[in-house]
C-alpha positions as MATLAB code, in Angstrom:
seq = 'MSSKFKKIKSNLGWIIGSIGVGIVITFIIPIWGWIIAVGAGLIYIGWYIISCNR';
ca = [
      72.852  -36.952   64.378;
      70.512  -35.122   66.759;
      73.435  -34.058   68.960;
      75.143  -32.485   65.950;
      71.922  -30.693   64.960;
      71.502  -29.395   68.522;
      75.055  -27.999   68.476;
      74.469  -26.259   65.134;
      71.180  -24.860   66.417;
      72.902  -23.542   69.549;
      75.667  -21.916   67.515;
      73.107  -20.399   65.150;
      71.398  -18.802   68.155;
      74.677  -17.260   69.298;
      75.350  -15.951   65.780;
      71.908  -14.348   65.475;
      72.204  -12.896   68.983;
      75.620  -11.421   68.191;
      74.312   -9.810   65.010;
      71.395   -8.312   66.969;
      73.700   -6.899   69.639;
      75.967   -5.504   66.915;
      73.038   -3.741   65.254;
      71.963   -2.236   68.583;
      75.494   -1.038   69.369;
      75.980    0.343   65.858;
      72.708    2.198   65.342;
      70.728    2.710   68.556;
      73.456    3.837   70.960;
      74.999    6.464   68.611;
      71.527    7.930   68.039;
      71.128    8.426   71.804;
      74.604    9.963   71.901;
      73.613   12.502   69.232;
      70.396   13.294   71.127;
      72.392   13.948   74.310;
      74.948   16.070   72.423;
      72.246   18.194   70.763;
      70.485   18.647   74.104;
      73.704   19.799   75.752;
      74.326   22.196   72.856;
      70.842   23.666   73.184;
      71.321   24.162   76.927;
      74.661   25.912   76.298;
      73.151   28.180   73.629;
      70.251   28.995   75.938;
      72.562   29.968   78.782;
      74.652   32.060   76.371;
      71.582   33.938   75.091;
      70.318   34.551   78.644;
      73.711   35.897   79.769;
      73.984   38.230   76.758;
      70.515   39.751   77.316;
      71.065   40.796   80.939;
];
């Protein structure tokens, strides 16, 4: 009985870990991607404004 409980407990850990990794991949990484994209856009706009004012 204890061996079966240990196996279920191990599988439950993998399930919870997978859900956590899925949440990180779904929410945290895209937020960083948007931050990088906005930063690149601001740099481009800045260079465009500087080149137009010369």
